NULO-592932 format. One record per residue (C-alpha): residue number from 0; x, y, z; residue in three letters. Coordinates in nm, 4 decimals. Example, Ala and Ser with C-alpha at 12.3 -4.5 7.8 and 13.67 -1.06 7.14 Angstrom:
BEGIN
R; 0; 1.2300; -0.4500; 0.7800; ALA $
R; 1; 1.3670; -0.1060; 0.7140; SER $
***
This chain:
BEGIN
R; 0; -1.8179; 0.8740; -1.8065; MET $
R; 1; -1.8207; 1.0242; -2.1752; ILE $
R; 2; -1.4694; 0.9927; -2.3067; PHE $
R; 3; -1.5362; 1.3658; -2.5047; ASP $
R; 4; -1.2960; 1.6617; -2.5641; THR $
R; 5; -1.3546; 1.7876; -2.2192; THR $
R; 6; -1.2900; 1.4769; -1.9943; PHE $
R; 7; -0.9249; 1.4513; -2.2252; PHE $
R; 8; -0.8862; 1.8481; -2.1774; ALA $
R; 9; -0.9086; 1.8002; -1.8075; VAL $
R; 10; -0.7629; 1.4546; -1.7223; MET $
R; 11; -0.4325; 1.4359; -1.9692; VAL $
R; 12; -0.3053; 1.7737; -1.8228; PRO $
R; 13; -0.3605; 1.6313; -1.4605; ALA $
R; 14; -0.1905; 1.2853; -1.5384; VAL $
R; 15; 0.0732; 1.4837; -1.6822; ILE $
R; 16; 0.1558; 1.6750; -1.3983; LEU $
R; 17; 0.0979; 1.3736; -1.1979; MET $
R; 18; 0.3815; 1.1936; -1.3724; GLY $
R; 19; 0.6336; 1.4723; -1.3904; LEU $
R; 20; 0.5803; 1.4378; -0.9881; SER $
R; 21; 0.6482; 1.1029; -0.9908; LYS $
R; 22; 0.9541; 1.1587; -1.2483; GLY $
R; 23; 1.1261; 1.3564; -0.9577; GLY $
R; 24; 0.9319; 1.6883; -0.9135; PHE $
R; 25; 0.7644; 1.6183; -0.6297; SER $
R; 26; 0.4651; 1.8592; -0.5310; GLY $
R; 27; 0.2897; 1.8854; -0.8929; LEU $
R; 28; 0.1249; 1.6007; -0.8299; GLY $
R; 29; -0.1169; 1.7628; -0.5523; LEU $
R; 30; -0.2502; 1.9948; -0.8885; LEU $
R; 31; -0.4027; 1.6727; -1.0508; SER $
R; 32; -0.6660; 1.6012; -0.7950; LEU $
R; 33; -0.8256; 1.9370; -0.8423; PRO $
R; 34; -0.8150; 2.0095; -1.1819; LEU $
R; 35; -0.9943; 1.6403; -1.2516; MET $
R; 36; -1.2297; 1.7238; -0.9702; ALA $
R; 37; -1.3591; 1.9726; -1.2150; LEU $
R; 38; -1.5560; 1.7258; -1.4177; ILE $
R; 39; -1.6037; 1.4312; -1.1621; VAL $
R; 40; -1.6118; 1.4051; -0.7779; SER $
R; 41; -1.3068; 1.4210; -0.5878; PRO $
R; 42; -1.3933; 1.0154; -0.4625; VAL $
R; 43; -1.4075; 0.9334; -0.8231; GLN $
R; 44; -1.0960; 1.1415; -0.9114; ALA $
R; 45; -0.9241; 0.9518; -0.7043; ALA $
R; 46; -1.0249; 0.6217; -0.7567; ALA $
R; 47; -0.9553; 0.6774; -1.0719; ILE $
R; 48; -0.6326; 0.8045; -1.0222; MET $
R; 49; -0.5006; 0.5575; -0.7955; LEU $
R; 50; -0.4655; 0.2874; -1.0717; PRO $
R; 51; -0.2837; 0.5423; -1.2713; ILE $
R; 52; -0.0209; 0.6172; -0.9744; LEU $
R; 53; 0.0345; 0.2417; -0.9717; ILE $
R; 54; 0.1341; 0.1795; -1.3431; VAL $
R; 55; 0.3297; 0.5196; -1.2596; GLN $
R; 56; 0.5143; 0.3772; -0.9681; ASP $
R; 57; 0.6019; 0.0879; -1.1754; VAL $
R; 58; 0.8299; 0.2662; -1.4240; VAL $
R; 59; 0.9614; 0.5544; -1.1497; THR $
R; 60; 1.0586; 0.2099; -0.9465; VAL $
R; 61; 1.2110; 0.0767; -1.2481; TRP $
R; 62; 1.3696; 0.3910; -1.3246; SER $
R; 63; 1.5789; 0.4545; -1.0050; TYR $
R; 64; 1.5996; 0.0540; -0.8948; ARG $
R; 65; 1.9166; 0.1444; -0.8281; ARG $
R; 66; 1.9581; 0.4243; -0.6906; GLU $
R; 67; 1.7137; 0.4906; -0.3144; PHE $
R; 68; 1.8256; 0.4851; 0.0531; ASP $
R; 69; 1.7793; 0.1801; 0.2470; ARG $
R; 70; 1.8238; 0.3428; 0.5891; ARG $
R; 71; 1.5586; 0.6144; 0.4795; THR $
R; 72; 1.3116; 0.4219; 0.4004; LEU $
R; 73; 1.3569; 0.1850; 0.6759; ALA $
R; 74; 1.3054; 0.4949; 0.9212; THR $
R; 75; 1.0072; 0.5965; 0.7256; LEU $
R; 76; 0.8337; 0.2842; 0.6666; LEU $
R; 77; 0.6917; 0.2093; 1.0413; PRO $
R; 78; 0.5742; 0.5415; 1.1274; GLY $
R; 79; 0.3930; 0.5346; 0.7652; ALA $
R; 80; 0.1970; 0.1918; 0.8355; GLY $
R; 81; 0.0872; 0.3452; 1.1768; LEU $
R; 82; -0.0445; 0.7135; 0.9847; GLY $
R; 83; -0.2376; 0.5491; 0.7358; ILE $
R; 84; -0.3978; 0.2781; 0.9512; LEU $
R; 85; -0.4911; 0.6273; 1.2003; ALA $
R; 86; -0.5750; 0.7858; 0.8695; GLY $
R; 87; -0.8550; 0.5117; 0.7610; TYR $
R; 88; -0.9796; 0.4754; 1.1466; LEU $
R; 89; -0.9939; 0.8358; 1.1883; LEU $
R; 90; -1.1106; 0.9793; 0.8253; ALA $
R; 91; -1.5001; 1.0478; 0.9403; ALA $
R; 92; -1.3754; 1.2530; 1.2317; ARG $
R; 93; -1.0533; 1.4634; 1.0721; VAL $
R; 94; -1.1679; 1.7486; 0.8095; SER $
R; 95; -0.9325; 1.6877; 0.5197; ASP $
R; 96; -0.9868; 2.0631; 0.4839; ALA $
R; 97; -0.7841; 2.1110; 0.8405; MET $
R; 98; -0.4961; 1.8403; 0.7655; VAL $
R; 99; -0.4478; 2.0605; 0.4205; GLY $
R; 100; -0.4373; 2.3421; 0.6219; LEU $
R; 101; -0.1401; 2.2525; 0.8768; VAL $
R; 102; 0.0326; 2.0530; 0.6011; VAL $
R; 103; 0.0213; 2.3775; 0.4412; GLY $
R; 104; 0.1411; 2.6279; 0.6214; VAL $
R; 105; 0.4787; 2.3634; 0.7869; ILE $
R; 106; 0.5544; 2.3471; 0.4170; SER $
R; 107; 0.5173; 2.7328; 0.3409; ILE $
R; 108; 0.7547; 2.7502; 0.6648; GLY $
R; 109; 1.0249; 2.4855; 0.6118; PHE $
R; 110; 1.0540; 2.5544; 0.2542; ALA $
R; 111; 1.1160; 2.9387; 0.2905; LEU $
R; 112; 1.3662; 2.8881; 0.6058; ARG $
R; 113; 1.5837; 2.7068; 0.3927; ARG $
R; 114; 1.5369; 2.9539; 0.0874; LEU $
R; 115; 1.6033; 3.2526; 0.2818; LEU $
R; 116; 1.9256; 3.0811; 0.4506; ALA $
R; 117; 2.0968; 3.1024; 0.1607; GLY $
R; 118; 2.4005; 2.9080; 0.0444; ARG $
R; 119; 2.5958; 3.0371; 0.3247; ALA $
R; 120; 2.4428; 2.8945; 0.6175; GLN $
R; 121; 2.3498; 2.5685; 0.4714; ALA $
R; 122; 2.3669; 2.3255; 0.7208; THR $
R; 123; 2.5148; 2.0004; 0.6537; PRO $
R; 124; 2.3400; 1.6686; 0.5227; ALA $
R; 125; 2.1679; 1.5210; 0.7769; ARG $
R; 126; 2.1565; 1.1100; 0.8676; ARG $
R; 127; 1.8529; 0.9502; 0.8449; PRO $
R; 128; 1.6843; 0.9364; 1.2613; ALA $
R; 129; 1.4504; 0.6621; 1.3644; TRP $
R; 130; 1.2777; 0.9579; 1.5932; ALA $
R; 131; 1.2396; 1.1585; 1.3177; ALA $
R; 132; 1.1774; 0.9122; 1.0478; GLY $
R; 133; 0.8952; 0.7647; 1.2380; THR $
R; 134; 0.7215; 1.0671; 1.3025; LEU $
R; 135; 0.7669; 1.2104; 0.9442; TRP $
R; 136; 0.6449; 0.8518; 0.8256; GLY $
R; 137; 0.3489; 0.8710; 1.0443; TRP $
R; 138; 0.2548; 1.2032; 0.9079; VAL $
R; 139; 0.3192; 1.0639; 0.5329; CYS $
R; 140; 0.0875; 0.8594; 0.6099; GLY $
R; 141; -0.1902; 1.0008; 0.7965; PHE $
R; 142; -0.1728; 1.2820; 0.5477; THR $
R; 143; -0.1728; 1.0891; 0.2557; SER $
R; 144; -0.4883; 0.8385; 0.3606; MET $
R; 145; -0.6888; 1.1678; 0.4514; ILE $
R; 146; -0.6371; 1.4397; 0.1798; ALA $
R; 147; -0.3712; 1.2390; -0.0618; HIS $
R; 148; -0.0912; 1.5118; 0.1116; ALA $
R; 149; 0.1760; 1.2810; 0.1721; GLY $
R; 150; 0.4728; 1.4510; -0.0662; GLY $
R; 151; 0.5180; 1.7634; 0.1269; PRO $
R; 152; 0.5682; 1.5644; 0.5066; PRO $
R; 153; 0.8388; 1.3212; 0.3026; PHE $
R; 154; 1.0161; 1.6458; 0.1540; GLN $
R; 155; 1.0692; 1.8022; 0.4724; ILE $
R; 156; 1.1895; 1.4311; 0.6312; TYR $
R; 157; 1.3960; 1.3866; 0.3569; VAL $
R; 158; 1.5489; 1.7030; 0.1797; MET $
R; 159; 1.7762; 1.7715; 0.4760; PRO $
R; 160; 1.9648; 1.4848; 0.4014; LEU $
R; 161; 2.1121; 1.5745; 0.1076; ARG $
R; 162; 2.0535; 1.3011; -0.0835; LEU $
R; 163; 2.1569; 1.3066; -0.4851; ALA $
R; 164; 1.8678; 1.4008; -0.6624; PRO $
R; 165; 1.8122; 1.0611; -0.8254; PRO $
R; 166; 1.8478; 0.8492; -0.5336; VAL $
R; 167; 1.5855; 1.1223; -0.3710; PHE $
R; 168; 1.3262; 1.0603; -0.5810; VAL $
R; 169; 1.3936; 0.6410; -0.5618; GLY $
R; 170; 1.3873; 0.6380; -0.2433; THR $
R; 171; 1.0305; 0.8734; -0.2650; GLY $
R; 172; 0.9362; 0.6170; -0.5530; ALA $
R; 173; 0.9790; 0.2789; -0.3358; ILE $
R; 174; 0.8121; 0.4719; -0.0423; PHE $
R; 175; 0.4878; 0.6149; -0.2331; PHE $
R; 176; 0.4407; 0.3053; -0.4570; ALA $
R; 177; 0.3792; 0.0781; -0.1261; LEU $
R; 178; 0.1310; 0.3401; 0.0455; ILE $
R; 179; -0.0495; 0.3610; -0.3049; ASN $
R; 180; -0.0603; -0.0427; -0.2670; TRP $
R; 181; -0.1753; -0.0220; 0.0872; ILE $
R; 182; -0.4487; 0.2060; 0.0045; LYS $
R; 183; -0.6104; -0.0303; -0.2794; VAL $
R; 184; -0.7679; -0.2193; 0.0048; VAL $
R; 185; -1.0018; 0.0808; 0.1758; PRO $
R; 186; -1.0837; 0.1905; -0.2028; TYR $
R; 187; -1.1874; -0.1733; -0.2782; ILE $
R; 188; -1.3886; -0.1464; 0.0459; ALA $
R; 189; -1.5455; 0.1792; -0.0671; LEU $
R; 190; -1.6216; 0.0441; -0.3909; GLY $
R; 191; -1.4421; 0.2746; -0.5732; GLN $
R; 192; -1.2517; 0.0263; -0.8036; PHE $
R; 193; -1.6211; 0.0372; -1.0763; THR $
R; 194; -1.5611; -0.0577; -1.4382; GLY $
R; 195; -1.6294; 0.2807; -1.5499; GLU $
R; 196; -1.3636; 0.4187; -1.3271; ASN $
R; 197; -1.1271; 0.1535; -1.4407; LEU $
R; 198; -1.1655; 0.2185; -1.8053; ALA $
R; 199; -1.1069; 0.5960; -1.7519; ALA $
R; 200; -0.7484; 0.4838; -1.6438; SER $
R; 201; -0.6961; 0.2349; -1.8308; ALA $
R; 202; -0.7718; 0.5475; -2.1173; VAL $
R; 203; -0.4898; 0.7580; -1.9652; LEU $
R; 204; -0.2097; 0.5058; -1.8965; PHE $
R; 205; -0.0183; 0.5392; -2.2108; PRO $
R; 206; -0.0001; 0.9483; -2.0942; VAL $
R; 207; 0.0751; 0.8308; -1.7681; ALA $
R; 208; 0.3796; 0.6321; -1.8615; ILE $
R; 209; 0.5073; 0.9115; -2.1126; ILE $
R; 210; 0.4987; 1.1959; -1.8702; SER $
R; 211; 0.6682; 0.9645; -1.6065; THR $
R; 212; 0.9357; 0.8953; -1.8374; LEU $
R; 213; 0.9738; 1.2755; -1.9248; ALA $
R; 214; 1.0167; 1.3505; -1.5468; GLY $
R; 215; 1.3067; 1.0967; -1.4770; VAL $
R; 216; 1.4515; 1.2115; -1.8126; TRP $
R; 217; 1.4694; 1.5641; -1.6484; LEU $
R; 218; 1.5700; 1.5149; -1.3499; VAL $
R; 219; 1.9053; 1.3023; -1.4811; ARG $
R; 220; 1.9999; 1.6832; -1.6892; ARG $
R; 221; 1.9693; 1.9474; -1.3578; ILE $
R; 222; 2.2425; 1.9766; -1.1493; PRO $
R; 223; 2.1812; 1.8900; -0.7827; ALA $
R; 224; 2.1890; 2.2833; -0.6300; GLU $
R; 225; 1.9344; 2.3695; -0.8957; ARG $
R; 226; 1.6944; 2.0566; -0.8179; PHE $
R; 227; 1.6617; 2.1408; -0.4893; TYR $
R; 228; 1.5787; 2.5168; -0.5258; ALA $
R; 229; 1.2925; 2.4019; -0.8012; LEU $
R; 230; 1.1651; 2.1346; -0.5431; ILE $
R; 231; 1.1720; 2.4405; -0.2498; TYR $
R; 232; 0.9568; 2.6709; -0.4614; TRP $
R; 233; 0.7514; 2.3827; -0.5481; LEU $
R; 234; 0.6612; 2.3216; -0.2195; LEU $
R; 235; 0.6022; 2.6519; -0.1096; VAL $
R; 236; 0.3703; 2.6917; -0.4162; ALA $
R; 237; 0.2050; 2.3780; -0.3076; VAL $
R; 238; 0.1722; 2.4787; 0.0518; GLY $
R; 239; 0.0322; 2.7901; -0.0588; LEU $
R; 240; -0.2410; 2.5726; -0.2611; LYS $
R; 241; -0.3085; 2.3697; 0.0270; LEU $
R; 242; -0.3582; 2.7122; 0.2999; VAL $
R; 243; -0.6318; 2.8361; 0.0716; VAL $
R; 244; -0.8053; 2.5869; -0.0183; GLU $
R; 245; -0.8166; 2.4664; 0.3952; GLY $
R; 246; -0.8849; 2.8109; 0.4373; VAL $
R; 247; -1.1912; 2.8528; 0.2006; ARG $
R; 248; -1.3419; 2.5086; 0.3067; ALA $
R; 249; -1.2972; 2.6057; 0.6789; LEU $
R; 250; -1.4431; 2.9077; 0.6088; ALA $
***
């Protein structure tokens, strides 16, 4: 891999998008891997991104270390572990395109239903529930392992809880930090942590840290209603992207 103008022109925006996503604007990160795949293979792009994600997780978890919901994490994590295991066992049998298509359709339906309902018909905040948390935790783990698309299922479960924006982001930060550390084992087994890939990750660490801090700064300055409206629209955009990619691949 050559660290030339093309490399930085593609990789820097991809890492910035992921940093803003980690900082609180969930969904933007799904645009990173396709952008990186313009100059490297999708598998290599994911391998380069994983150490960057772990560094960004450290920044986000530290920034929100006092702002997270323990019960939400407790209801999600058991299912997520099972989902990651299922994804690892079924990776060779399940199409990334089909997983992305299903997640995209569900995400669009959920987000549009919430947006069209309007404030007048807004439902009261829900409480974390073990059945729903286990189900959506499993979906998060499975889709994250198969198609790096764990964000939308997480949002579908957590957004109706109406947590304060910093608590919403902090809960997601801890949840996905744990998932990313679990993913390290399969990537080592696949031999993807090569010197070349790790060097590419290391070069991008400063951008990763600065963009994550920028996302944290923005989240703390946006009112809760605007924050959730923005996340819903991002969920629609990401869902459309997943649907388009899935249909193209299956066609």
